[in-house]
Structure formats: structure tokens, C-alpha cells
N, C-alpha and C positions, 0 to 999 in steps of 0.2 A: 639669507636676504629677508629683511623685515617685511612682514605682510602689511599691506595698506588697509586701513580701516575703511569700511564702507561709509558712505555719507550718513546713513541712518545711525550707525554705531557711534560716529563722531558727535552727532546731534544728541543722542541719548547720553553720552559721556559728558557733554557740555551741560545738559540739563541736570544731571546728577552732581555736577560740580567737579568731576574729574579727580585727578590725583590730589590737587591742592585741598579740595574739600575733605577727602579721606584722611589726608595728613592732619588737617586741623581737627577733625573729629577724633582721630587717634591721640593727638596731643591733649585735647580736652579731657578725654577719658583717662589718660595717664595722670594728668594734674589732679583730677578728682580722686583717682585711686591712691595717689601719694598723700593727698590731704587726709583721706580716710585712715590710712596707715599711721600717719603722724598723730591724728586725733586719738586713735586707739592706744598707741604707745603712751601718749600723754595721760590718758585715763588710767592705764596700768601703773604708770609712774606715780600718779597722785595717790592711788590706792596703797602702793608700797610705801610711799612717804608717810601716809597716815598710820600704817602698821608700824613703821619705824618710830614714829612719835609715841605710839601706844607702848611700844617695847621699852622705851626709856622709862616710862612710869612703872612698868613691870620690873625692870632692873632695880630701880630705886626701892620698890616694895620688897624685893627679894633681899637686898642688902640690909635694909633696916628691920626686916621682920625676923627677929631672932627669938627663939623659944627659950626664955630665961630658965624655966624649970628643967629643961633638958640639959642645958649647959652646966647646971649645978651638979648633975650626976656624972661622975667620972666614967662610969660603965657605959653610959649612952653617948658620951661626948664625941668619941671617935666616929661612930656611925652617923651622928647628926652633922658633924663637921664635914664629912665626905658628901653627904647629900646637900648640905648648904652650899658648898663650893661647886658641886656639880650643877646645881640650879643656876647659880650665877654664870658659870661657864656656858651653859646651854643658851642663856640669853645673849651672851657675847657672840656665840657662833651664829645664832639666828640673825643678830644685828648685822654681822659681817655678810651673811648671805643676802640679806635685803639690800645692803649698800651696793653689793656687786650687781644685783639685778637692776637696781636703779641706774647704776653707771652704764650697764649694757643698753638699757632703754634710751638713755641720754645719747649714747653714741649712735644708736640706730636712728634716732630722730634727726641728729646732725647729718647723717648720710642721706636720709630722705629729703631733708631741706636742700642739700647740695644738688641732689638729682632734680628737685623741683626748679631750682634756679637754672640748671643746665637746659631744661626743656622749655623754659619760659622765654 
């Protein structure tokens, strides 16, 4: 059997706003939390996008920066070729990793936005 609240407890609950006030405060907190999470992920995404842009310049530099003196020498050509290709390959791997991180952040932002719409 449910206990009856005393008159004083009901007055205090009414003054505090009761459940509705607590729910509104809870929703306000959640909206602020989600907005902060979205903002943080947007900042991370922007930083990664800048790194990706810088990486494109690095790739271009690696592709066009060929040591002509080394490739003239047949004895050094094989080792230089391996290091040249490995350098380009490492940039491609780093680019793929950055793109995956950006995609993950984009998906997380979308989920947070959906959650924000749901609680609004």
C-alpha cells in the first residue's frame, strides 16, 4: 500500500518543483552533455581533416622527390627503390587510418544528433 505523503512533504515537493522540475533539469543536463560531446567530436574531426590535408602535400612531396644521383647508380637503385615505395606506402596507410577515424567521428556525431532530437 502506498504511503501518503504528509502535508509538509507535499508542500516541500511542490516548492522544489517535484518530478517535472527534476525531469526538465535532467533533460537540460543531457542536452548540454550531448552538445558538448558533439562539439568535441567536431573539433577532433577538424584536426584530423587538417592532418589529412597536410598528408596530401606529404604524399605529393614523396612522389616527386626522387634522388637522381642515387637512381643513376645500379648498386644503390634497389635499396632506394624499396625505401621510396615504402615511404609512399606509409603515407597511404596513414591516410586510410585518418579517413577511418574521420568516418567514425562522423557516425558518432550523427548518433548524438539523433539522441538530441529524441530528447528534445
